[in-house]
C-alpha positions in Angstrom: 44.6 -16.1 -82.5 43.7 -18.9 -80.0 45.1 -19.0 -76.5 47.9 -21.3 -75.7 46.3 -24.6 -74.3 49.3 -25.1 -72.0 48.6 -21.9 -70.2 45.0 -22.8 -69.8 45.9 -26.2 -68.3 48.4 -24.5 -65.9 45.7 -22.1 -64.6 43.2 -25.0 -64.1 45.8 -27.0 -62.2 46.6 -24.0 -60.0 42.9 -23.5 -59.3 42.5 -27.1 -58.4 45.5 -27.1 -56.2 44.2 -24.0 -54.4 40.8 -25.6 -53.7 42.5 -28.7 -52.3 44.7 -26.6 -50.1 41.7 -24.7 -48.7 39.8 -27.9 -48.0 42.8 -29.3 -46.2 43.0 -26.3 -44.0 39.3 -26.5 -43.1 39.6 -30.1 -42.3 42.5 -29.4 -40.0 40.6 -26.6 -38.2 37.6 -28.9 -37.7 39.8 -31.5 -36.1 41.3 -29.0 -33.7 37.9 -27.8 -32.4 36.8 -29.0 -28.9 33.6 -31.0 -29.0 30.8 -29.1 -27.1 29.6 -30.7 -23.8 26.1 -30.9 -22.6 24.9 -29.1 -19.4 26.6 -26.0 -18.0 29.8 -25.1 -16.4 29.9 -24.0 -12.8 31.3 -20.5 -11.9 34.9 -20.8 -10.8 35.2 -20.8 -7.1 37.7 -17.9 -7.3 35.2 -15.7 -9.2 32.4 -16.6 -6.8 34.5 -15.7 -3.9 35.4 -12.3 -5.4 31.7 -11.5 -6.1 30.6 -12.5 -2.6 33.3 -10.4 -1.0 32.3 -7.3 -3.2 28.6 -7.7 -2.1 29.6 -7.9 1.5 31.8 -4.8 1.3 29.2 -2.8 -0.4 26.5 -3.8 2.1 28.8 -2.8 5.0 29.5 0.5 3.2 25.9 1.5 2.9 25.1 0.5 6.5 27.9 2.8 7.8 27.2 5.6 5.3 23.4 5.9 5.2 23.4 9.4 6.6 21.4 8.5 9.7 18.5 7.3 7.7 15.7 5.8 9.8 12.4 4.5 8.3 10.6 6.1 11.2 11.2 9.5 9.6 8.4 8.7 7.1 6.0 8.2 10.0 3.2 10.8 9.9 3.8 11.5 13.6 7.4 12.6 13.0 8.2 16.3 13.3 11.9 16.9 12.7 11.8 20.3 14.4 10.6 18.9 17.7 11.3 15.2 17.7 14.3 12.9 17.3 14.2 9.4 15.8 14.3 7.9 19.3 11.3 9.9 20.5 9.2 8.9 17.5 9.2 5.2 18.5 7.7 6.0 21.9 5.2 8.7 20.7 1.6 7.7 20.7 -0.1 7.5 17.3 -2.3 10.4 16.3 -5.8 9.0 15.9 -6.7 11.6 13.4 -4.1 10.3 10.9 -5.4 6.7 11.2 -9.0 8.0 11.2 -8.5 10.0 8.0 -7.1 6.9 6.3 -10.1 4.8 7.1 -12.5 7.6 6.4 -11.0 8.1 3.0 -11.0 4.4 2.2 -14.6 3.7 3.3 -16.7 6.6 4.5 -15.9 9.1 1.8 -17.7 7.0 -0.7 -21.0 8.2 0.8 -20.2 11.3 2.9 -17.6 12.6 0.3 -14.0 13.7 1.0 -15.4 17.2 1.7 -17.7 15.9 4.4 -20.7 17.5 2.6 -22.5 14.2 1.8 -25.0 13.8 -1.0 -28.2 15.9 -0.9 -31.3 13.9 0.2 -29.3 10.6 0.6 -26.2 10.8 2.7 -26.1 13.6 5.4 -23.2 16.0 5.7 -20.7 15.5 8.5 -19.3 19.1 8.2 -21.1 21.2 10.7 -23.5 18.3 11.6 -25.0 18.4 15.1 -25.0 14.6 15.1 -21.2 14.7 14.8 -20.3 17.3 17.4 -23.0 17.4 20.1 -23.4 13.9 21.6 -20.6 11.3 22.0 -22.8 8.4 22.9 -25.3 9.0 20.1 -22.6 9.2 17.5 -20.9 6.1 18.7 -24.1 4.1 18.6 -24.9 5.3 15.1 -21.5 4.0 13.8 -21.4 0.7 15.8 -24.9 -0.5 14.8 -25.8 1.7 11.8 -29.0 3.7 11.0 -32.2 2.8 9.2 -34.8 5.2 8.0 -34.7 9.0 7.5 -32.6 11.4 9.6 -32.8 15.1 9.9 -29.5 17.0 9.8 -29.4 20.8 10.0 -33.1 21.0 9.1 -32.8 18.8 6.0 -34.0 15.2 5.7 -31.7 12.4 4.4 -32.8 8.8 3.8 -29.7 6.8 2.9 -28.5 3.6 4.4 -25.9 3.7 7.2 -24.4 0.2 7.7 -23.1 -1.1 11.0 -19.3 -0.9 11.5 -18.9 -2.4 15.0 -17.5 -5.8 16.0 -19.5 -8.6 14.5 -20.8 -6.6 11.6 -19.7 -7.0 8.0 -17.1 -4.3 8.4 -16.1 -5.7 11.9 -14.1 -2.6 12.9 -12.6 -2.7 16.4 -13.2 0.0 19.0 -9.9 1.7 18.3 -10.7 2.1 14.6 -14.1 3.5 15.3 -12.7 5.9 17.8 -10.0 7.1 15.3 -12.6 7.8 12.6 -14.9 9.6 14.9 -12.1 11.7 16.3 -11.1 12.6 12.7 -14.6 13.7 11.6 -15.1 15.7 14.9 -11.9 17.8 14.1 -12.2 18.1 10.3 -14.1 20.6 8.0 -14.3 23.2 10.7 -15.8 20.8 13.3 -14.5 21.4 16.8 -15.3 18.6 19.2 -13.5 16.5 21.7 -11.8 13.3 20.5 -13.4 9.9 21.1 -11.4 7.3 23.1 -11.7 3.6 22.3 -12.7 3.0 25.9 -15.8 5.1 25.2 -16.8 2.9 22.3 -16.1 -0.3 24.3 -18.3 1.0 27.2 -21.3 1.7 25.0 -20.9 -1.4 22.9 -20.7 -3.8 25.9 -22.9 -1.8 28.2 -26.6 -1.1 27.6 -26.2 -1.9 23.9 -24.7 -5.3 24.5 -26.5 -7.9 22.4 -28.1 -5.4 20.0 -28.0 -6.6 16.4 -30.4 -4.2 14.5 -29.7 -0.7 13.3 -31.0 2.4 15.1 -33.7 4.7 14.0 -33.5 8.5 14.5 -36.2 8.4 17.2 -34.4 5.7 19.1 -31.1 7.5 19.0 -32.6 10.7 20.2 -34.3 8.8 23.1 -31.1 6.9 24.1 -29.1 8.1 27.1 
């Protein structure tokens, strides 16, 4: 039994009407949309003011509630048991702290962090008579360097000791040299008096003024 053609036509007309209605709705929505604009929109002044106020308030809060924090408390000279923050600013720097830093950065490459050196090449500093017995000789050795073999604790070493003084490739000032020497004279069991920068200056500008070449062991032992 075949379907009634009138019913088929009605369904087709309904489908067509539905498609036309949907298309009309879409067209209407497209007309209502706002055309996009090029560029960007600035932040409303009200919102900008609110954010700026919040940042200011938070900054003030942290300043007044930082618990007495002072960056000087991270200074190696600071001892909270005996010193206050105000005392730290006036306290002189410990030359051993600065000396250790420079020694670790440069000198430890040859003489090692342990101060034991390298057998036959770089002499030890721990227990060395060159480090603890004669201030002037030690200063000269560092300011102008050493060439040729050197005997330390009965053993011969033949490495290269570069010059570190002013005008050399390292160009260390007298304070830095004094700090490093003070450090090695008080480390690894060594017990010797600290070296003052004035001592380095006196030797560098005194009888050694104008010297440009490295010392030999014999010259150092003969020097005053």
